[in-house]
C-alpha positions in Angstrom: -1.4 6.3 -30.4 -3.6 8.3 -32.9 -7.1 8.9 -31.7 -10.6 10.2 -34.3 -11.5 13.3 -32.4 -12.8 16.7 -33.9 -9.8 19.3 -34.5 -9.6 21.8 -32.4 -11.5 24.9 -32.9 -10.2 28.2 -34.1 -10.3 30.8 -37.1 -7.9 28.4 -38.6 -6.7 25.3 -36.5 -3.3 23.8 -37.6 -3.0 20.4 -39.6 -2.5 17.4 -37.3 -3.8 14.6 -35.3 -4.8 14.0 -31.8 -2.7 11.2 -29.6 -3.2 9.8 -26.6 -0.3 8.8 -24.7 -0.4 5.4 -23.2 1.3 3.5 -20.7 -0.5 0.4 -20.6 -1.6 -2.2 -23.3 -5.0 -1.2 -22.2 -4.8 2.3 -21.4 -6.2 1.8 -18.0 -2.6 3.2 -16.0 -3.2 6.5 -14.2 0.3 7.7 -15.9 -1.7 7.3 -19.6 -2.9 10.1 -20.6 -4.5 12.9 -23.5 -5.7 13.4 -25.7 -2.7 15.9 -27.1 -2.5 17.6 -30.4 0.3 17.0 -32.9 0.7 19.1 -35.4 1.7 17.6 -38.8 4.9 17.0 -39.1 5.6 17.2 -35.9 8.9 15.2 -35.7 8.2 13.4 -32.4 5.0 12.4 -30.6 3.5 13.4 -27.3 5.8 12.3 -24.3 5.8 12.1 -20.7 7.2 14.4 -18.3 10.5 12.7 -16.6 8.5 12.6 -13.4 5.6 10.4 -15.3 8.3 8.0 -16.8 10.0 7.5 -13.1 6.6 6.4 -12.4 6.2 4.1 -15.0 10.2 3.0 -13.9 8.8 2.5 -9.9 6.8 0.0 -11.3 9.1 -2.2 -13.1 11.0 -2.0 -9.9 11.2 -6.0 -8.5 12.5 -6.2 -5.6 13.9 -10.0 -4.0 11.8 -11.1 -1.0 14.3 -11.7 2.1 15.5 -14.7 2.8 15.7 -15.6 6.8 18.3 -17.3 8.6 19.1 -17.9 11.8 21.3 -19.6 14.1 21.5 -21.9 15.9 20.5 -23.8 12.6 17.4 -25.7 14.3 15.9 -25.3 18.0 16.9 -22.1 19.4 17.6 -22.2 23.4 16.2 -19.8 25.6 18.7 -17.4 27.1 21.2 -18.5 24.4 21.6 -15.5 21.7 20.0 -16.3 18.1 21.7 -15.0 15.6 19.7 -13.0 12.7 20.7 -12.0 8.7 19.3 -12.4 5.5 21.2 -14.2 2.9 19.4 -12.9 0.0 17.5 -9.6 -0.4 19.2 -6.8 0.0 20.5 -5.5 -2.7 19.7 -2.4 -4.7 17.1 -3.5 -7.3 17.2 -1.0 -10.6 14.6 -0.4 -13.5 14.5 1.8 -16.4 11.6 3.5 -18.4 12.0 5.2 -21.8 9.7 6.9 -24.2 11.3 9.0 -26.8 13.0 12.0 -25.5 13.1 10.6 -21.6 15.2 7.9 -20.0 14.8 8.0 -16.2 15.9 4.9 -13.6 14.1 4.1 -10.6 16.6 2.9 -8.1 15.3 1.1 -4.6 17.9 0.8 -1.8 17.1 -1.5 1.1 18.3 0.8 4.4 16.7 -1.5 7.7 15.0 -4.9 8.2 12.7 -5.1 11.2 12.3 -8.5 12.6 9.0 -9.5 14.7 10.3 -12.6 16.6 6.9 -13.8 17.6 7.2 -13.3 21.6 6.5 -9.6 21.4 9.6 -8.4 20.5 10.3 -6.6 17.6 14.5 -6.1 16.2 15.4 -3.6 14.1 18.3 -3.6 12.3 20.6 -1.5 9.9 21.7 -4.0 8.0 21.3 -7.7 6.3 23.0 -9.2 9.3 26.1 -11.2 10.3 26.4 -14.9 9.7 27.4 -16.6 12.2 31.0 -18.6 12.1 31.7 -22.1 12.9 34.3 -20.9 15.3 32.5 -18.2 17.0 31.7 -18.5 21.1 28.4 -20.3 20.9 27.2 -18.1 23.9 28.2 -14.3 22.2 25.6 -12.5 20.6 25.5 -11.1 16.9 27.5 -8.0 16.5 24.6 -5.9 14.9 21.2 -8.2 14.5 20.2 -10.9 16.9 17.6 -11.8 19.5 17.2 -13.7 22.7 14.2 -15.4 23.7 13.3 -15.9 27.5 10.7 -18.2 27.0 10.3 -21.6 25.2 7.6 -21.6 22.0 6.1 -24.5 23.9 2.4 -22.9 24.4 2.4 -21.4 20.7 0.5 -23.0 18.1 2.6 -25.7 16.5 5.4 -25.3 19.5 6.8 -22.5 17.6 7.0 -18.7 17.2 5.9 -17.1 14.0 8.8 -14.9 12.8 9.0 -12.0 10.0 11.2 -10.3 8.6 10.4 -6.7 6.9 13.0 -4.9 4.6 12.4 -1.4 4.2 13.6 0.3 0.9 14.0 4.1 0.0 13.5 4.6 -3.6 14.7 7.5 -6.1 14.7 8.3 -9.4 16.6 10.6 -11.7 16.9 11.2 -15.9 16.8 13.6 -18.1 18.5 16.4 -15.7 15.5 15.5 -12.9 15.9 13.6 -9.9 13.2 12.8 -6.7 11.9 10.2 -4.6 9.0 7.8 -4.3 7.3 6.7 -0.9 9.4 3.7 0.8 8.5 0.3 -0.4 8.4 -3.1 1.7 9.0 -6.5 1.1 8.6 -9.5 3.7 9.1 -12.8 4.6 8.4 -15.4 7.5 9.3 -18.7 8.9 9.1 -20.2 12.2 11.7 -20.8 15.0 11.2 -23.1 17.7 12.7 -22.4 21.0 13.2 -25.1 24.3 14.3 -24.7 27.3 17.8 -25.8 28.4 19.9 -26.0 31.6 22.6 -25.8 30.1 25.0 -25.2 27.1 27.5 -27.1 25.3 29.8 -26.3 22.7 28.0 -28.3 19.8 27.1 -27.1 16.2 24.9 -24.4 15.4 
């Protein structure tokens, strides 16, 4: 974007013009910069560094929200293992930003999910969890992501535990012969689980 500034000082300033590099329509994006003097006849306007373009790509990332799923599908039972998994929200997400001469892609990768179970327990899993199969032993624990409640939720607000799942993402970028990383990102979703006492277990469906 050309702007009106005096020509650079000097005995014989080179013909050209001042330009602002805008990374948002209003110019308020922190990666916007300038003014920059561009000599007349220059083949390309002023551009951003690969890292600055990577910042633009990072801002374009759209991370999916975790979709919480648990088994049993209805009321949980004290001392019966609860299986936890994400039915959506565990997949890489990428975005690419480009300016003349520079194109950079930022990629977010899910690495862990932390489950706050509402009873004071935090369960951290290194994957989305395993879906419970109907023919599995109802007394069996999940092989990689689960929790067993030791008390009912009868005294909790709404008689249910407030449960949340927070996915932690690493963010990297590459382009124009360079690469790097950004601070981790997180996405969170929540639900409630009702937990009841049971004096006997049966093989009913989950």
